[in-house]
C-alpha positions in Angstrom: -26.6 0.7 39.1 -25.8 0.1 42.6 -23.1 2.6 43.8 -22.8 3.8 40.1 -19.9 1.4 39.6 -19.2 -1.2 36.9 -17.2 -3.9 38.6 -16.6 -7.4 37.5 -18.9 -7.3 34.5 -17.5 -10.7 33.5 -18.8 -12.2 36.7 -22.3 -10.7 36.7 -24.5 -12.3 34.1 -27.6 -10.3 34.4 -28.6 -10.2 30.6 -30.0 -13.1 28.8 -30.1 -14.1 25.2 -33.1 -14.8 23.0 -33.4 -18.4 24.6 -33.1 -17.0 28.1 -29.5 -18.2 28.7 -27.5 -15.9 30.8 -24.8 -13.9 29.1 -22.3 -11.4 30.5 -23.3 -7.9 30.6 -21.2 -5.6 28.4 -20.1 -2.1 29.3 -22.7 -0.8 26.7 -25.5 -2.9 28.4 -24.5 -1.5 31.8 -24.5 2.1 30.5 -28.0 1.5 28.9 -29.2 0.2 32.1 -27.8 3.2 34.1 -29.5 5.5 31.7 -32.9 3.8 32.3 -32.3 3.8 36.2 -30.9 7.4 36.2 -32.5 10.0 38.5 -32.8 12.4 35.6 -34.7 12.3 32.4 -33.3 11.2 29.1 -33.9 14.7 27.9 -32.0 16.3 30.6 -29.2 13.7 30.1 -29.0 14.3 26.4 -29.0 18.0 27.0 -26.0 17.7 29.5 -23.9 15.5 27.2 -24.6 17.4 23.9 -26.8 15.1 21.8 -30.4 15.1 20.8 -32.8 13.1 22.8 -33.6 11.0 19.8 -29.8 9.9 19.6 -29.8 9.0 23.3 -33.1 7.1 23.0 -32.0 5.3 19.9 -29.0 4.0 21.8 -31.1 3.0 24.8 -33.5 1.2 22.6 -30.6 -0.7 20.9 -31.4 0.8 17.5 -27.9 2.1 17.1 -24.6 2.5 18.9 -22.9 5.6 19.9 -19.2 6.4 19.8 -16.7 6.0 22.7 -16.4 9.6 23.4 -20.1 9.9 23.9 -20.1 6.8 26.1 -17.5 8.4 28.2 -19.5 11.6 28.5 -22.7 9.7 29.5 -20.8 7.6 32.0 -19.2 10.6 33.5 -22.5 12.5 33.8 -24.2 9.5 35.4 -21.3 9.3 38.0 -20.1 5.9 36.8 -16.6 4.6 36.9 -15.1 1.6 35.0 -12.9 -0.7 37.0 -10.6 -2.6 34.8 -9.3 -6.0 35.7 -9.0 -9.6 34.7 -12.0 -11.9 35.1 -11.7 -14.4 37.9 -10.8 -17.8 36.8 -13.5 -20.3 37.2 -12.6 -23.4 39.2 -12.5 -26.7 37.2 -14.7 -29.4 38.6 
């Protein structure tokens, strides 16, 4: 993550579907990406947030989700902050 901020997720289609069509990145996608780009290992992150490495890896690999409280702890440990706002309206042609 650049600057460890999640801003305007609705305006940043960086994820694609199975057909290669851009889709909007979710908060969960952004946290997964931040874990992969983190300057610490998954083992160290899992230790800091109080879960097993297998739990964190399963989440990162999309095998299962994790609860909102754990998402909050992971995001906080990575120095992320979520900025909530309404998506910008697209101009009609």
